[in-house]
Every structure is written in structure tokens, then in C-alpha cells.
CHARMM-style PDB file with segment names, atoms N, HN, CA, C and O in Angstrom:
ATOM      1  N   UNK     1     123.405  89.797  91.102  1.00  0.00      PROA
ATOM      2  CA  UNK     1     123.472  91.090  91.508  1.00  0.00      PROA
ATOM      3  C   UNK     1     124.431  91.060  92.795  1.00  0.00      PROA
ATOM      4  O   UNK     1     125.255  91.961  92.957  1.00  0.00      PROA
ATOM      5  N   UNK     2     124.334  90.252  93.490  1.00  0.00      PROA
ATOM      6  HN  UNK     2     123.665  89.520  93.359  1.00  0.00      PROA
ATOM      7  CA  UNK     2     125.204  90.111  94.872  1.00  0.00      PROA
ATOM      8  C   UNK     2     126.588  89.715  94.241  1.00  0.00      PROA
ATOM      9  O   UNK     2     127.517  90.400  94.672  1.00  0.00      PROA
ATOM     10  N   UNK     3     126.903  88.835  93.387  1.00  0.00      PROA
ATOM     11  HN  UNK     3     126.149  88.279  93.037  1.00  0.00      PROA
ATOM     12  CA  UNK     3     128.008  88.221  92.922  1.00  0.00      PROA
ATOM     13  C   UNK     3     128.911  89.281  92.545  1.00  0.00      PROA
ATOM     14  O   UNK     3     130.092  89.272  92.893  1.00  0.00      PROA
ATOM     15  N   UNK     4     128.287  90.388  91.697  1.00  0.00      PROA
ATOM     16  HN  UNK     4     127.328  90.396  91.414  1.00  0.00      PROA
ATOM     17  CA  UNK     4     128.949  91.572  91.163  1.00  0.00      PROA
ATOM     18  C   UNK     4     129.340  92.533  92.373  1.00  0.00      PROA
ATOM     19  O   UNK     4     130.414  93.134  92.381  1.00  0.00      PROA
ATOM     20  N   UNK     5     128.393  92.639  93.399  1.00  0.00      PROA
ATOM     21  HN  UNK     5     127.520  92.150  93.392  1.00  0.00      PROA
ATOM     22  CA  UNK     5     128.653  93.205  94.559  1.00  0.00      PROA
ATOM     23  C   UNK     5     129.648  92.747  95.319  1.00  0.00      PROA
ATOM     24  O   UNK     5     130.297  93.604  95.918  1.00  0.00      PROA
ATOM     25  N   UNK     6     129.923  91.712  95.448  1.00  0.00      PROA
ATOM     26  HN  UNK     6     129.396  91.016  94.961  1.00  0.00      PROA
ATOM     27  CA  UNK     6     130.801  90.909  96.224  1.00  0.00      PROA
ATOM     28  C   UNK     6     132.377  91.243  95.817  1.00  0.00      PROA
ATOM     29  O   UNK     6     133.260  91.721  96.529  1.00  0.00      PROA
ATOM     30  N   UNK     7     132.437  90.752  94.171  1.00  0.00      PROA
ATOM     31  HN  UNK     7     131.719  90.364  93.592  1.00  0.00      PROA
ATOM     32  CA  UNK     7     133.552  91.219  93.460  1.00  0.00      PROA
ATOM     33  C   UNK     7     133.994  92.593  93.737  1.00  0.00      PROA
ATOM     34  O   UNK     7     135.115  92.812  94.194  1.00  0.00      PROA
ATOM     35  N   UNK     8     133.047  93.641  93.442  1.00  0.00      PROA
ATOM     36  HN  UNK     8     132.136  93.463  93.070  1.00  0.00      PROA
ATOM     37  CA  UNK     8     133.677  94.817  93.659  1.00  0.00      PROA
ATOM     38  C   UNK     8     134.122  95.327  95.114  1.00  0.00      PROA
ATOM     39  O   UNK     8     134.957  96.223  95.239  1.00  0.00      PROA
ATOM     40  N   UNK     9     133.471  94.659  96.270  1.00  0.00      PROA
ATOM     41  HN  UNK     9     132.793  93.932  96.169  1.00  0.00      PROA
ATOM     42  CA  UNK     9     133.515  94.618  97.597  1.00  0.00      PROA
ATOM     43  C   UNK     9     135.423  94.084  97.927  1.00  0.00      PROA
ATOM     44  O   UNK     9     136.286  94.606  98.632  1.00  0.00      PROA
ATOM     45  N   UNK    10     135.444  92.909  97.079  1.00  0.00      PROA
ATOM     46  HN  UNK    10     134.743  92.484  96.506  1.00  0.00      PROA
ATOM     47  CA  UNK    10     136.860  92.469  97.016  1.00  0.00      PROA
ATOM     48  C   UNK    10     137.922  93.239  96.660  1.00  0.00      PROA
ATOM     49  O   UNK    10     138.989  93.318  97.269  1.00  0.00      PROA
ATOM     50  N   UNK    11     137.610  93.806  95.659  1.00  0.00      PROA
ATOM     51  HN  UNK    11     136.743  93.742  95.164  1.00  0.00      PROA
ATOM     52  CA  UNK    11     138.639  94.951  94.761  1.00  0.00      PROA
ATOM     53  C   UNK    11     138.836  96.099  95.619  1.00  0.00      PROA
ATOM     54  O   UNK    11     139.901  96.716  95.617  1.00  0.00      PROA
ATOM     55  N   UNK    12     137.599  96.493  96.541  1.00  0.00      PROA
ATOM     56  HN  UNK    12     136.734  95.992  96.542  1.00  0.00      PROA
ATOM     57  CA  UNK    12     137.906  97.999  97.350  1.00  0.00      PROA
ATOM     58  C   UNK    12     136.781  97.813  98.579  1.00  0.00      PROA
ATOM     59  O   UNK    12     135.727  98.449  98.612  1.00  0.00      PROA
ATOM     60  N   UNK    13     137.108  97.027  99.381  1.00  0.00      PROA
ATOM     61  HN  UNK    13     137.964  96.511  99.354  1.00  0.00      PROA
ATOM     62  CA  UNK    13     135.999  96.990 100.551  1.00  0.00      PROA
ATOM     63  C   UNK    13     135.588  98.370 101.234  1.00  0.00      PROA
ATOM     64  O   UNK    13     134.431  98.457 101.645  1.00  0.00      PROA
ATOM     65  N   UNK    14     136.422  99.423 101.383  1.00  0.00      PROA
ATOM     66  HN  UNK    14     137.362  99.353 101.049  1.00  0.00      PROA
ATOM     67  CA  UNK    14     135.962 100.546 101.818  1.00  0.00      PROA
ATOM     68  C   UNK    14     135.421 101.421 101.183  1.00  0.00      PROA
ATOM     69  O   UNK    14     135.017 102.438 101.747  1.00  0.00      PROA
ATOM     70  N   UNK    15     135.286 101.223  99.837  1.00  0.00      PROA
ATOM     71  HN  UNK    15     135.614 100.397  99.378  1.00  0.00      PROA
ATOM     72  CA  UNK    15     134.478 102.145  99.019  1.00  0.00      PROA
ATOM     73  C   UNK    15     132.756 101.433  98.438  1.00  0.00      PROA
ATOM     74  O   UNK    15     131.941 102.009  97.716  1.00  0.00      PROA
ATOM     75  N   UNK    16     132.657 100.237  98.971  1.00  0.00      PROA
ATOM     76  HN  UNK    16     133.319  99.770  99.557  1.00  0.00      PROA
ATOM     77  CA  UNK    16     131.664  99.479  98.629  1.00  0.00      PROA
ATOM     78  C   UNK    16     130.533  99.244  99.653  1.00  0.00      PROA
ATOM     79  O   UNK    16     130.883  98.511 100.577  1.00  0.00      PROA
ATOM     80  N   UNK    17     129.351  99.656  99.708  1.00  0.00      PROA
ATOM     81  HN  UNK    17     129.066 100.252  98.957  1.00  0.00      PROA
ATOM     82  CA  UNK    17     128.501  99.486 101.085  1.00  0.00      PROA
ATOM     83  C   UNK    17     127.282  98.330 100.348  1.00  0.00      PROA
ATOM     84  O   UNK    17     126.199  98.676  99.878  1.00  0.00      PROA
ATOM     85  N   UNK    18     127.839  96.855 100.415  1.00  0.00      PROA
ATOM     86  HN  UNK    18     128.719  96.574 100.797  1.00  0.00      PROA
ATOM     87  CA  UNK    18     127.263  95.777  99.902  1.00  0.00      PROA
ATOM     88  C   UNK    18     125.567  95.824 100.506  1.00  0.00      PROA
ATOM     89  O   UNK    18     124.583  95.641  99.789  1.00  0.00      PROA
ATOM     90  N   UNK    19     125.539  96.077 101.804  1.00  0.00      PROA
ATOM     91  HN  UNK    19     126.338  96.226 102.387  1.00  0.00      PROA
ATOM     92  CA  UNK    19     124.131  95.944 102.431  1.00  0.00      PROA
ATOM     93  C   UNK    19     123.098  97.138 101.653  1.00  0.00      PROA
ATOM     94  O   UNK    19     122.062  96.881 101.039  1.00  0.00      PROA
ATOM     95  N   UNK    20     123.648  98.370 101.854  1.00  0.00      PROA
ATOM     96  HN  UNK    20     124.489  98.579 102.353  1.00  0.00      PROA
ATOM     97  CA  UNK    20     123.175  99.453 101.177  1.00  0.00      PROA
ATOM     98  C   UNK    20     122.735  99.238  99.624  1.00  0.00      PROA
ATOM     99  O   UNK    20     121.557  99.327  99.277  1.00  0.00      PROA
ATOM    100  N   UNK    21     123.756  98.956  98.758  1.00  0.00      PROA
ATOM    101  HN  UNK    21     124.713  98.883  99.040  1.00  0.00      PROA
ATOM    102  CA  UNK    21     123.512  98.830  97.575  1.00  0.00      PROA
ATOM    103  C   UNK    21     122.201  97.715  97.359  1.00  0.00      PROA
ATOM    104  O   UNK    21     121.179  97.821  96.681  1.00  0.00      PROA
ATOM    105  N   UNK    22     122.694  96.622  98.232  1.00  0.00      PROA
ATOM    106  HN  UNK    22     123.524  96.536  98.783  1.00  0.00      PROA
ATOM    107  CA  UNK    22     121.547  95.515  97.627  1.00  0.00      PROA
ATOM    108  C   UNK    22     120.260  95.708  98.291  1.00  0.00      PROA
ATOM    109  O   UNK    22     119.341  94.948  97.987  1.00  0.00      PROA
ATOM    110  N   UNK    23     120.044  96.777  99.297  1.00  0.00      PROA
ATOM    111  HN  UNK    23     120.790  97.395  99.544  1.00  0.00      PROA
ATOM    112  CA  UNK    23     118.869  97.134  99.832  1.00  0.00      PROA
ATOM    113  C   UNK    23     118.202  98.038  98.744  1.00  0.00      PROA
ATOM    114  O   UNK    23     117.008  97.949  98.457  1.00  0.00      PROA
ATOM    115  N   UNK    24     119.016  98.859  98.201  1.00  0.00      PROA
ATOM    116  HN  UNK    24     119.986  98.932  98.434  1.00  0.00      PROA
ATOM    117  CA  UNK    24     118.664  99.816  97.002  1.00  0.00      PROA
ATOM    118  C   UNK    24     117.972  99.026  95.907  1.00  0.00      PROA
ATOM    119  O   UNK    24     116.845  99.364  95.543  1.00  0.00      PROA
ATOM    120  N   UNK    25     118.664  97.879  95.308  1.00  0.00      PROA
ATOM    121  HN  UNK    25     119.579  97.605  95.603  1.00  0.00      PROA
ATOM    122  CA  UNK    25     118.219  97.137  94.473  1.00  0.00      PROA
ATOM    123  C   UNK    25     117.039  96.579  94.771  1.00  0.00      PROA
ATOM    124  O   UNK    25     116.225  96.627  93.849  1.00  0.00      PROA
ATOM    125  N   UNK    26     116.647  96.013  95.859  1.00  0.00      PROA
ATOM    126  HN  UNK    26     117.308  95.974  96.608  1.00  0.00      PROA
ATOM    127  CA  UNK    26     115.444  95.222  96.179  1.00  0.00      PROA
ATOM    128  C   UNK    26     114.438  96.310  95.981  1.00  0.00      PROA
ATOM    129  O   UNK    26     113.407  96.060  95.355  1.00  0.00      PROA
ATOM    130  N   UNK    27     114.627  97.302  96.389  1.00  0.00      PROA
ATOM    131  HN  UNK    27     115.464  97.505  96.897  1.00  0.00      PROA
ATOM    132  CA  UNK    27     113.495  98.389  96.266  1.00  0.00      PROA
ATOM    133  C   UNK    27     112.995  98.705  94.831  1.00  0.00      PROA
ATOM    134  O   UNK    27     111.856  99.010  94.475  1.00  0.00      PROA
ATOM    135  N   UNK    28     114.215  98.546  94.038  1.00  0.00      PROA
ATOM    136  HN  UNK    28     115.140  98.298  94.327  1.00  0.00      PROA
ATOM    137  CA  UNK    28     113.885  98.760  92.597  1.00  0.00      PROA
ATOM    138  C   UNK    28     112.898  97.864  92.233  1.00  0.00      PROA
ATOM    139  O   UNK    28     111.928  98.200  91.553  1.00  0.00      PROA
ATOM    140  N   UNK    29     113.133  96.461  92.749  1.00  0.00      PROA
ATOM    141  HN  UNK    29     113.920  96.188  93.301  1.00  0.00      PROA
ATOM    142  CA  UNK    29     112.084  95.322  92.566  1.00  0.00      PROA
ATOM    143  C   UNK    29     110.688  95.502  92.681  1.00  0.00      PROA
ATOM    144  O   UNK    29     109.890  94.891  91.970  1.00  0.00      PROA
ATOM    145  N   UNK    30     110.284  96.517  93.764  1.00  0.00      PROA
ATOM    146  HN  UNK    30     110.932  97.013  94.341  1.00  0.00      PROA
ATOM    147  CA  UNK    30     109.108  96.388  94.203  1.00  0.00      PROA
ATOM    148  C   UNK    30     108.446  96.706  93.232  1.00  0.00      PROA
ATOM    149  O   UNK    30     108.950  97.139  92.196  1.00  0.00      PROA
ATOM    150  N   UNK    31     107.086  96.522  93.438  1.00  0.00      PROA
ATOM    151  HN  UNK    31     106.677  96.171  94.280  1.00  0.00      PROA
ATOM    152  CA  UNK    31     105.844  96.609  91.951  1.00  0.00      PROA
ATOM    153  C   UNK    31     104.711  97.823  92.495  1.00  0.00      PROA
ATOM    154  O   UNK    31     103.737  97.598  93.212  1.00  0.00      PROA
ATOM    155  N   UNK    32     105.006  98.764  92.107  1.00  0.00      PROA
ATOM    156  HN  UNK    32     105.798  98.947  91.524  1.00  0.00      PROA
ATOM    157  CA  UNK    32     103.923  99.962  92.465  1.00  0.00      PROA
ATOM    158  C   UNK    32     102.713  99.615  92.437  1.00  0.00      PROA
ATOM    159  O   UNK    32     102.507  98.743  91.593  1.00  0.00      PROA
ATOM    160  N   UNK    33     101.686  99.983  93.098  1.00  0.00      PROA
ATOM    161  HN  UNK    33     101.854 100.691  93.784  1.00  0.00      PROA
ATOM    162  CA  UNK    33     100.515  99.637  93.290  1.00  0.00      PROA
ATOM    163  C   UNK    33      99.602  99.859  91.917  1.00  0.00      PROA
ATOM    164  O   UNK    33     100.060 100.607  91.053  1.00  0.00      PROA
ATOM    165  N   UNK    34      98.647  99.381  91.762  1.00  0.00      PROA
ATOM    166  HN  UNK    34      98.276  98.773  92.464  1.00  0.00      PROA
ATOM    167  CA  UNK    34      97.998  99.763  90.465  1.00  0.00      PROA
ATOM    168  C   UNK    34      97.385 101.062  90.565  1.00  0.00      PROA
ATOM    169  O   UNK    34      97.036 101.570  91.631  1.00  0.00      PROA
ATOM    170  N   UNK    35      97.256 101.624  89.351  1.00  0.00      PROA
ATOM    171  HN  UNK    35      97.539 101.212  88.485  1.00  0.00      PROA
ATOM    172  CA  UNK    35      97.044 102.776  89.396  1.00  0.00      PROA
ATOM    173  C   UNK    35      97.762 104.127  89.575  1.00  0.00      PROA
ATOM    174  O   UNK    35      97.289 105.244  89.368  1.00  0.00      PROA
ATOM    175  N   UNK    36      99.251 103.741  90.089  1.00  0.00      PROA
ATOM    176  HN  UNK    36      99.635 102.833  90.258  1.00  0.00      PROA
ATOM    177  CA  UNK    36     100.042 104.646  90.515  1.00  0.00      PROA
ATOM    178  C   UNK    36     100.078 105.307  91.683  1.00  0.00      PROA
ATOM    179  O   UNK    36      99.137 104.990  92.411  1.00  0.00      PROA
ATOM    180  N   UNK    37     100.934 106.243  92.216  1.00  0.00      PROA
ATOM    181  HN  UNK    37     101.698 106.500  91.625  1.00  0.00      PROA
ATOM    182  CA  UNK    37     100.885 106.827  93.522  1.00  0.00      PROA
ATOM    183  C   UNK    37      99.917 107.666  93.481  1.00  0.00      PROA
ATOM    184  O   UNK    37      99.539 107.960  94.615  1.00  0.00      PROA
ATOM    185  N   UNK    38      99.206 108.309  92.441  1.00  0.00      PROA
ATOM    186  HN  UNK    38      99.513 108.070  91.520  1.00  0.00      PROA
ATOM    187  CA  UNK    38      98.155 109.403  92.560  1.00  0.00      PROA
ATOM    188  C   UNK    38      96.717 108.690  92.720  1.00  0.00      PROA
ATOM    189  O   UNK    38      95.732 109.408  92.888  1.00  0.00      PROA
ATOM    190  N   UNK    39      96.608 107.549  92.681  1.00  0.00      PROA
ATOM    191  HN  UNK    39      97.409 106.966  92.544  1.00  0.00      PROA
ATOM    192  CA  UNK    39      95.491 107.044  92.235  1.00  0.00      PROA
ATOM    193  C   UNK    39      94.382 107.192  93.530  1.00  0.00      PROA
ATOM    194  O   UNK    39      94.718 106.990  94.697  1.00  0.00      PROA
ATOM    195  N   UNK    40      93.336 107.487  93.214  1.00  0.00      PROA
ATOM    196  HN  UNK    40      93.064 107.651  92.266  1.00  0.00      PROA
ATOM    197  CA  UNK    40      92.459 107.815  94.141  1.00  0.00      PROA
ATOM    198  C   UNK    40      91.804 106.582  94.874  1.00  0.00      PROA
ATOM    199  O   UNK    40      91.371 105.575  94.313  1.00  0.00      PROA
ATOM    200  N   UNK    41      91.809 106.815  96.091  1.00  0.00      PROA
ATOM    201  HN  UNK    41      92.161 107.632  96.546  1.00  0.00      PROA
ATOM    202  CA  UNK    41      91.325 105.807  97.299  1.00  0.00      PROA
ATOM    203  C   UNK    41      89.937 105.424  97.268  1.00  0.00      PROA
ATOM    204  O   UNK    41      89.068 106.286  97.138  1.00  0.00      PROA
ATOM    205  N   UNK    42      89.609 103.998  97.394  1.00  0.00      PROA
ATOM    206  HN  UNK    42      90.315 103.297  97.500  1.00  0.00      PROA
ATOM    207  CA  UNK    42      88.072 103.689  97.175  1.00  0.00      PROA
ATOM    208  C   UNK    42      87.519 103.392  98.435  1.00  0.00      PROA
ATOM    209  O   UNK    42      86.371 102.950  98.488  1.00  0.00      PROA
ATOM    210  N   UNK    43      88.381 103.633  99.769  1.00  0.00      PROA
ATOM    211  HN  UNK    43      89.313 103.992  99.726  1.00  0.00      PROA
ATOM    212  CA  UNK    43      87.716 103.676 101.056  1.00  0.00      PROA
ATOM    213  C   UNK    43      87.149 104.934 101.428  1.00  0.00      PROA
ATOM    214  O   UNK    43      87.672 106.002 101.111  1.00  0.00      PROA
ATOM    215  N   UNK    44      85.921 104.825 102.200  1.00  0.00      PROA
ATOM    216  HN  UNK    44      85.496 103.958 102.458  1.00  0.00      PROA
ATOM    217  CA  UNK    44      85.414 106.052 102.614  1.00  0.00      PROA
ATOM    218  C   UNK    44      83.918 106.291 101.897  1.00  0.00      PROA
ATOM    219  OT1 UNK    44      83.282 107.321 102.125  1.00  0.00      PROA
TER     220      UNK     44
END
């Protein structure tokens, strides 16, 4: 991922936000909690 971003940045540094794009990629890798976002809480 980072190699591809670096190549794009070398070709057009003003058009590529390497940090922002890599952060977006890292957010895509996050595994959602079991049961999904609408799961009932077991607390209380």
C-alpha cells in the first residue's frame, strides 16, 4: 500500500495526500466488534 502511495506521490506530489490516504487504509483494516454496530450491550 505505502509503496503505491509513494509512487503516486512522486508522480504528482500536490495531488496525493499520503498520510490521509494511509490513515483511511488503516481504518479499513479495523475489525468491527462482534455482533455488529447494532448489538445490544451486556452491561447494566
